[in-house]
Backbone bond lengths (Angstrom), bond angles and torsions (degrees), N, CA, C in turn:
res aa  C-N    CA-C-N  psi(-1)  N-CA   C-N-CA  omega(-1)  CA-C   N-CA-C  phi
1 X - - - 1.454 - - 1.535 109.85 -
2 X 1.334 115.68 -38.63 1.457 119.80 179.80 1.514 112.40 -58.33
3 X 1.332 116.53 -39.41 1.460 119.88 -179.55 1.524 111.84 -64.70
4 X 1.315 117.01 -35.30 1.462 120.31 178.41 1.520 109.32 -62.25
5 X 1.330 116.45 -47.42 1.462 120.01 178.68 1.528 111.35 -65.20
6 X 1.318 116.45 -37.54 1.469 119.59 178.50 1.524 110.33 -63.17
7 X 1.317 117.04 -43.52 1.467 120.91 179.58 1.525 111.87 -65.26
8 X 1.307 116.84 -26.16 1.467 121.31 177.97 1.531 111.27 -90.13
9 X 1.339 115.57 9.65 1.470 123.35 179.18 1.529 112.28 60.78
10 X 1.319 115.62 34.47 1.458 122.24 176.12 1.530 107.38 -108.11
11 X 1.338 114.93 70.61 1.458 121.54 -170.49 1.524 113.35 -61.43
12 X 1.321 117.96 -41.05 1.460 119.69 -178.83 1.531 111.24 -59.38
13 X 1.312 115.29 -45.64 1.479 119.71 179.95 1.526 110.24 -67.85
14 X 1.327 117.24 -40.88 1.468 120.92 177.74 1.525 110.37 -59.10
15 X 1.322 115.95 -45.61 1.463 119.75 -179.03 1.523 112.11 -64.26
16 X 1.322 117.25 -33.94 1.467 119.56 175.74 1.525 110.55 -59.32
17 X 1.317 116.34 -45.75 1.463 120.01 -179.61 1.525 111.49 -70.29
18 X 1.319 118.05 -39.71 1.460 120.35 178.36 1.531 111.19 -62.71
19 X 1.323 116.67 -43.55 1.468 119.67 -179.77 1.525 110.94 -67.01
20 X 1.326 117.22 -36.12 1.464 120.36 176.65 1.524 109.86 -65.88
21 X 1.326 116.92 -42.99 1.464 120.85 177.97 1.528 110.20 -62.15
22 X 1.317 116.66 -41.01 1.464 120.70 179.14 1.526 110.25 -63.66
23 X 1.323 116.39 -43.11 1.465 121.13 178.30 1.535 110.84 -58.71
24 X 1.309 116.71 -45.32 1.468 121.21 179.79 1.526 110.19 -65.81
25 X 1.314 116.62 -44.71 1.468 120.00 -177.69 1.523 111.35 -67.51
26 X 1.328 118.00 -34.41 1.456 120.35 176.95 1.526 110.87 -71.87
27 X 1.321 117.23 -30.97 1.465 119.94 175.59 1.520 109.18 -65.00
28 X 1.306 117.47 -39.80 1.465 121.17 176.19 1.527 109.11 -59.99
29 X 1.331 115.75 -41.91 1.463 121.10 178.16 1.520 110.33 -59.63
30 X 1.331 116.97 -46.59 1.466 121.03 -179.06 1.521 111.58 -66.33
31 X 1.328 116.62 -35.68 1.458 120.59 179.10 1.525 112.14 -65.53
32 X 1.339 116.31 -22.95 1.464 120.69 178.08 1.526 112.25 -89.73
33 X 1.324 118.36 1.82 1.458 120.97 -179.43 1.504 110.57 99.55
34 X 1.312 116.46 173.10 1.463 120.26 -179.91 1.511 110.04 -127.29
35 X 1.317 114.25 137.11 1.456 121.56 177.65 1.506 109.65 -115.10
36 X 1.312 116.82 -167.05 1.463 121.12 -175.65 1.516 112.95 -70.13
37 X 1.311 118.73 -16.02 1.467 121.49 -179.60 1.524 109.96 -103.42
38 X 1.319 115.98 42.49 1.458 119.72 178.68 1.516 112.55 69.83
39 X 1.321 117.16 25.08 1.451 121.06 178.55 1.510 113.04 95.01
40 X 1.297 118.53 -11.31 1.456 120.22 -173.62 1.526 113.33 -72.74
41 X 1.337 117.81 -29.29 1.455 119.08 -178.48 1.518 112.52 -66.79
42 X 1.340 116.91 -31.06 1.454 119.79 -177.12 1.526 112.64 -90.65
43 X 1.308 117.47 -2.65 1.463 121.33 -179.66 1.513 110.95 -86.00
44 X 1.285 113.75 161.62 1.446 121.74 171.30 1.527 108.70 -63.16
45 X 1.328 116.59 138.55 1.464 121.03 -178.73 1.531 111.51 -56.29
46 X 1.306 116.48 -39.15 1.470 120.86 179.34 1.527 110.90 -60.97
47 X 1.344 116.78 -43.79 1.467 120.81 177.81 1.526 110.64 -59.90
48 X 1.334 116.38 -43.61 1.462 120.93 179.95 1.526 111.61 -62.64
49 X 1.301 116.46 -40.98 1.461 119.63 -179.09 1.525 111.22 -69.08
50 X 1.329 117.12 -32.40 1.461 119.78 174.98 1.526 110.52 -66.18
51 X 1.327 116.83 -40.41 1.467 120.39 176.46 1.525 109.58 -63.75
52 X 1.332 117.46 -44.46 1.465 121.28 179.07 1.521 111.25 -60.52
53 X 1.320 116.96 -44.29 1.470 120.70 179.38 1.524 111.33 -64.02
54 X 1.328 116.53 -36.00 1.463 119.78 178.86 1.520 110.46 -67.72
55 X 1.335 116.93 -44.27 1.461 119.38 175.18 1.529 110.38 -58.14
56 X 1.325 116.55 -41.89 1.457 121.31 -179.96 1.530 111.03 -61.69
57 X 1.336 117.49 -43.36 1.471 121.08 179.72 1.527 111.09 -64.23
58 X 1.338 117.00 -41.83 1.464 119.92 178.05 1.520 109.78 -62.31
59 X 1.332 116.11 -44.30 1.464 120.10 178.66 1.518 112.09 -59.79
60 X 1.338 116.93 -43.74 1.468 120.69 179.85 1.519 111.44 -64.13
61 X 1.309 115.78 -41.22 1.470 119.67 179.74 1.531 109.90 -64.14
62 X 1.310 117.38 -41.80 1.464 120.71 178.56 1.530 110.78 -67.34
63 X 1.320 116.73 -44.93 1.465 121.16 -178.05 1.527 111.86 -64.01
64 X 1.309 116.66 -44.83 1.464 120.63 -171.82 1.518 115.44 -91.92
65 X 1.344 117.59 -22.65 1.462 118.11 -173.18 1.527 114.01 -127.59
66 X 1.307 118.54 -45.84 1.463 120.65 -172.41 1.527 113.56 -91.01
67 X 1.319 117.12 -35.82 1.456 119.87 176.56 1.521 116.43 88.33
68 X 1.333 118.59 11.13 1.462 120.60 175.28 1.524 107.42 -84.07
69 X 1.335 115.02 89.61 1.460 119.97 -174.14 1.522 112.92 -70.15
70 X 1.324 117.38 -28.42 1.470 118.71 176.95 1.527 109.90 -64.04
71 X 1.323 116.84 -45.05 1.461 119.17 178.25 1.529 110.50 -67.98
72 X 1.317 117.47 -38.79 1.468 120.24 178.76 1.525 110.52 -60.01
73 X 1.331 117.11 -47.42 1.473 121.11 179.37 1.524 109.91 -60.03
74 X 1.330 117.20 -48.17 1.466 120.72 -178.41 1.529 111.16 -60.88
75 X 1.314 117.00 -41.54 1.462 120.63 -178.39 1.523 112.26 -70.03
76 X 1.327 117.21 -44.48 1.466 118.96 177.96 1.528 111.08 -63.52
77 X 1.333 116.43 -37.93 1.465 120.23 177.93 1.535 110.03 -60.55
78 X 1.335 116.75 -47.35 1.468 120.81 179.42 1.525 110.96 -62.77
79 X 1.315 117.12 -40.75 1.466 120.60 179.84 1.527 110.41 -61.47
80 X 1.322 116.91 -49.32 1.472 120.69 -179.80 1.523 109.99 -60.40
81 X 1.333 116.14 -45.82 1.467 120.74 -179.19 1.529 110.54 -57.88
82 X 1.324 116.67 -46.15 1.464 120.10 -178.92 1.520 112.53 -68.38
83 X 1.318 116.36 -40.07 1.467 118.42 177.20 1.532 109.80 -57.87
84 X 1.318 116.19 -48.33 1.464 120.18 -176.83 1.523 111.98 -68.90
85 X 1.338 117.73 -37.70 1.474 121.11 176.80 1.521 111.76 -61.38
86 X 1.314 116.17 -25.70 1.456 121.16 -177.09 1.520 112.72 -104.86
87 X 1.325 114.10 27.16 1.468 121.90 172.16 1.513 115.15 62.51
88 X 1.322 117.03 27.16 1.454 119.53 170.83 1.530 105.94 -81.09
89 X 1.304 117.61 127.39 1.459 121.94 -175.38 1.525 111.78 -63.41
90 X 1.325 115.46 145.96 1.471 119.80 -179.73 1.523 112.70 -60.19
91 X 1.328 117.49 -27.00 1.461 119.74 180.00 1.535 112.47 -91.34
92 X 1.330 116.98 3.98 1.462 121.06 174.66 1.530 107.91 -65.33
93 X 1.319 118.76 140.42 1.468 120.77 -179.05 1.531 114.09 -55.58
94 X 1.336 118.26 -34.88 1.463 120.38 177.75 1.523 111.53 -60.74
95 X 1.325 115.42 -48.18 1.459 120.67 -178.36 1.529 110.00 -69.72
96 X 1.312 116.32 -46.14 1.464 120.66 -177.69 1.520 110.68 -58.10
97 X 1.325 116.80 -46.54 1.460 120.54 -178.20 1.532 111.30 -68.30
98 X 1.325 117.28 -40.92 1.467 120.04 177.87 1.528 110.58 -62.60
99 X 1.341 117.36 -39.05 1.463 120.57 177.92 1.527 111.00 -66.41
100 X 1.318 116.92 -41.84 1.473 120.15 178.18 1.532 110.75 -64.65
101 X 1.320 117.13 -41.35 1.457 120.32 177.29 1.529 111.29 -65.91
102 X 1.333 116.79 -36.75 1.464 120.75 176.03 1.527 110.30 -61.47
103 X 1.322 116.55 -45.85 1.470 120.80 177.82 1.525 110.90 -61.08
104 X 1.323 117.52 -43.39 1.466 121.32 -179.62 1.525 110.99 -64.46
105 X 1.327 116.82 -44.39 1.467 120.34 -179.78 1.529 110.66 -64.87
106 X 1.333 116.73 -39.61 1.472 120.11 177.24 1.526 110.65 -62.88
107 X 1.320 116.67 -41.44 1.466 120.32 179.90 1.526 111.00 -64.25
108 X 1.328 117.51 -42.97 1.465 121.02 178.33 1.519 110.07 -64.95
109 X 1.320 116.97 -43.95 1.464 121.12 179.43 1.523 110.86 -60.92
110 X 1.320 116.62 -43.51 1.464 120.94 178.35 1.532 110.47 -62.12
111 X 1.317 117.17 -44.13 1.454 121.05 178.82 1.532 110.77 -63.20
112 X 1.322 117.21 -40.47 1.458 121.12 177.80 1.522 110.63 -62.42
113 X 1.319 116.18 -43.75 1.461 120.46 -178.80 1.518 111.36 -67.52
114 X 1.331 117.24 -37.20 1.466 120.30 177.09 1.524 110.29 -67.54
115 X 1.323 116.58 -38.37 1.453 121.08 178.76 1.513 112.07 -64.68
116 X 1.322 116.59 -38.52 1.455 120.79 177.84 1.527 110.47 -67.89
117 X 1.327 115.72 -37.44 1.469 120.12 179.54 1.516 111.95 -66.05
118 X 1.326 117.66 -34.22 1.460 121.43 179.92 1.528 111.62 -78.04
119 X 1.321 116.00 -26.51 1.457 120.46 -177.88 1.521 113.69 -81.23
120 X 1.319 116.83 -8.18 1.479 119.39 -177.99 1.492 112.37 -85.32
């Protein structure tokens, strides 16, 4: 549902659904126990990839529509981490794109922070 709202450029509504999906998926993670990687090691790989994809969607929505680069960076970082923890190859399009989006969000965030520093 979040993707539908995102495609209609209704980022606030999309983010509501993405965050709800993340909450549900993380509850599934907690219900399976917790390991050294925040519970992700003991979860089903499919569950982990759903969490990673949700983080990725939140990051994309923030990067492309809302502009909260801190959240975008945090979400892309979590997505990449989960993809790699679950043996998704670094050259897989999911990982590659999440890494590129992470780099882009970091660059925008850095530029924003430099701009704020010059404006003071």
